[in-house]
N, C-alpha and C positions, 0 to 999 in steps of 0.2 A: 464558466463562460469563456475565460481566457483560453482554456484547452480547446473548447469548441471553435473559437475564432482561429486558432492556429491550424486546426484541422481543415477549416474552410479555406484558409489562405494557401495551405499546401495543395489542396485539391484544385484551387483556382489556378495556381501556377501550372499544374499539370494540364489543365483544360486549355489554358491560353496557348501553351506551346503545341498542344495537340491540334488546336484549331489552326494555328499558324502553319505548323509543319504537316499536319496530317490532313489533311484531307483536301483535295488538292489534286489536279486532274489530268487525265490523258487517255485517249481512245482512238486511235486511228491516225490519219496523217494530216491533220489540220496544221499546221505549222510549217508547211513547206513553202508557203508564199511569203515574200518579204512584207514586213509591216507597211501598210499603206501610208503611215504617218512619217515615213523616212524620205528625205529628199537629199540627193547626193549631187555634188559638183566637184569633180576631181577628188582631192583628199579631204575636202570640206563636206560636211553633211549636217543635217538638222533632224531632230526627232521630237515628236509630240507625245506627251504621256497621257495617262488616263484622266488627269485633271485639266487637260487642255493646254498645259504649259509646254512651250517649244524651247528646246535647248539647241544651241549652235556650237559646232565643233569644227575647228580648223584642221584637226587631225585626231587620231584615236586617243581617247583619254588614257593618261599614264599614272594617275594617282586616284584609284577608285576605292571608295568606301562602301561596304555592304552593311545593311542594317537588319538582316534576318538570316537565319541558318539556311533556308532554302536558297536564297540568293548567293550565300557563301559557296554552296556546293555547285551551283550552276556556273558562277563566275570563274571558279578555279579550273573548270574544263573549257572555258572560252578564251582565257587570256593567260599569258605567262605570269608566274607568281610575282615577278618584279613590278607588275602593273597594279597589283593589289596592295593598297596602303593599309587597309584594316578590314577585318572580318568580325563577326560577333563572338562574344565569350562562349556561346554554345558550341562553336566549332571545335573547342578543346574538350568537349564532353563526349567521350566514346559511347555513352548510352544513347545519344541522339544524333551524333555527327558521323558522317562517312568520310571525313577528311582530316581527322585528327593529326595524322603524321604529316600531311601535306601543308598544314598551316603553321607548322612550327617555325618556319623562317619568316613568317609575316609578323611584323613588329607590334601592331596595334590591335586593340579590341574595342568594339562598340558594345554598349549595354542597353538592350531593349530600345525604347524610343527616346533615349536620353541625348539631347543635342550637346550636352556638356562633353560626352565621350568623343564627339567629332571636332569640337573646338580646338584650334591649334594645329590640326593635321594638315590644313590647307589642301583639301582634295580638289581635283578638277571634275569629279563626278561622285554623287551620292545616290545609291540605289536603295529604294525603300518600298515596302509593300503597302497597299492601301488598307491593310489590316490595322495599321496604326492610325490614331486619330489625326485629323487634318492639322491640328496645331503643331504636331510633331514635325512634319515636313515644312510647314509654313515658317516655323522658327528658324529652321536651317536656311530657308530661302531668304528670310529677313537678314540673315547674317552674310548674305551675298554668295551662297553656295549654289552650284548647279545640282539640283535635286530632281531625279527622275522617279516618278511614282507609277507602279504597275499593279495590275489587278492580281489579288491573291488567287492562285489556282486551287481547284478543289477536285480535279480528276485528271486522268492521264492526258486527255485532249488539251486541257488548259495548261498543264505542265509543259507540254510540247510547245504550245503557243507562246508561253512565257520564255522558253529557251530561245525561240526564234526572235522574239521581241528584244530580249536583253542582248542577244548577239548583235542585232542591228544597232543598239544603243552604244555598245563598246567597239563597234566597227569591225565585227568578226562574223558577218552573215554566213559565210561558207562553213565556218566551224559549227555554227548553230545548226545548220541543215545536216551536217555530218552526225552530230550528237543525236538528233531526232531519228535519223536513219539507223543508227546503231541500236537505239531503243526498240524500234519497230522490228529489227531483225531478231533481237533476243526474245521479244514477246512472241513472235511467230514461231520460233524454235520451241518454246514451251507449248504453245497451242497445237502445234503439229503433233507433239507427243500425246496430247489429250484428245485428239480428233475423234477417237472411237468411244468416248465416254457416253454411256446411255442415260445415266441419272446423276445429276449434279449433287454433290454433298453440300450440306447446309452448315454455315459457320456463323458464329455470333461473337463480336468483339466485346470484351469486358475489360475495363481498366480499374484503377484503384477507386474510382468514383462510381463504379457500377456499369451496367449496360446502358447504352445510349443510342437513341434513334437519330440518325443524321443522314437523310437521303442524298445529300450532295457531298458527302465526305469521300476521301480517297479510299477508305476501307472497302466501301461498296464497289468501287471501280477496280481495286486490287482483286477482289473476289471475281468480278466479271471477267477480267483478263485471264485469271487462272481457272476459268470454268467451274468456279465454286459459286454457290448462291448465298448472298448475305441474307440470313434468316429474317432480318428486319424488313426486307422487301415485301413481306406479307402484310406489313402495316401501312396505313395510309393517313398518318397524322398530318395536320396542317403546318407543323413546325417541329424543329428539333427538340428533343426532351429526353429526360431520364426514363428508364423502363423499370417497372416493378418486377419482383421475382415471379409474380403470377403471370405476367406477360411473357417473361423468359421461358417459363415452363410451357406455356401455350405455343410458343414458337418452336419448341422442341428441336434445337440445333443438334447436328451430328457431332460438332466440335465447338468448344469454346476457344477463342483466340485471344491471347494476351501478349503485350509487349514485354521486353526485358529491362526497360529503363527504370532503375531505382532512383528516381529523380531527386529524392530528399534523404536517401539512406534509410527510409522507414517503410518502403514498399517493395519488398523482395518479390520477384516473379514466382519463385518457388513457394513462398508463403501464400500468395494469391492462388496459385494452382491448388494447393492443399485445401484452402478455404472453399474453393469451388467444388472440389471433389467430396468434401465432407458436408456440404450443404444438403440437407435432407430433401428439400424441395427440388433441387436440381438432379437428385439421384433418379428421378423418374424420367428424365430426358434421355435421349440417345447418347448425348455427350457424357452424362453422368453414368449411365449404364456401362458404357465402353471406356470410361475414365479417359476420355479424349480431350486433353487440353493442349493446344498447340501454342508453343512459345516462339514468337518471331522477333528478331532484333528490332527494337523500336526505331533504330536509325534507318531501317528499310521500310518499316510499316508506317511511320509518321512523316516521311519525307515529302517535300513538294518539289523535288528536283529529278534529274535523270536517274537517280538511284531508286526511283519508284519501281523499276524493273526487277530489282533485287527482291522486293517484297512480293511481287508476283511469282517469281521463281520459288521463294520460300513457301508461299501458300500452296502452290501446285504440288511441290514435293511432299509437303506435310499432309495434304488432303488425299493425294493419290500416289503413295509411295510405290505402288506396284508398277507405275509407269516410269519411274526414275530409279532403275536398279543401281 
């Protein structure tokens, strides 16, 4: 029983970060308008978050605390490092973070939704995703902190909207628009190379907890931006769920896609790859026949920041190597 519980806890940790970080949205140029909830008057401005809470600033916040890895990554491209008081402990994990080297000079770390990790830091702004339960940010507010809650993105379009929104919150709207423009330019460059594709290749994401159906996840949008079809698009379930091996075989993907994050030291991507290729049921799929398992850096595949474009580039190059000599 204890062994089973430990296994469940490990899988749950992976799934939580997967849901926070992965999936997670962007698709087009939604984000180029300033958030309507922003009001400016000289150097002073106010912003209203997703909970209806309005924050007043006499100037740009200088002691910012981030409570999620996606916010860490967005924030570091919006403001100078000296304005960031704390990032999450996940920012130091190269398996899931794109900013490991850049955060080394930032002195503090937050841990999940723990208000204790923020106590004593005296921030002038705390950024937190609505993925966390309301009591998490309410506790911080009760402690007298300026807490801004934003919607967790789940595709490219929403990621870009979050970048614009957070840029307004920290007083850097021009920089936010620039990041979105850079993302769009890189996506266009990939799609221009793939313009003559006649038939999209089919991919299926599989993690340590198996195949998963998530119609609103970033993986599906990563595929779309890379002109690849998420094999689970052929399903029409009413909610997210795990998929059986029988369903995976029916979907018949051309490639299995896995991340490289060994989150607990017990889930090697190479071991998962060999497990998939040795699975007799999967041997009947196109992916099994062609021994096609694509390994993409989890920091690119599961991100909910501007680094989403790296996952699109990885996917396109792996699925269509002939277009990327």
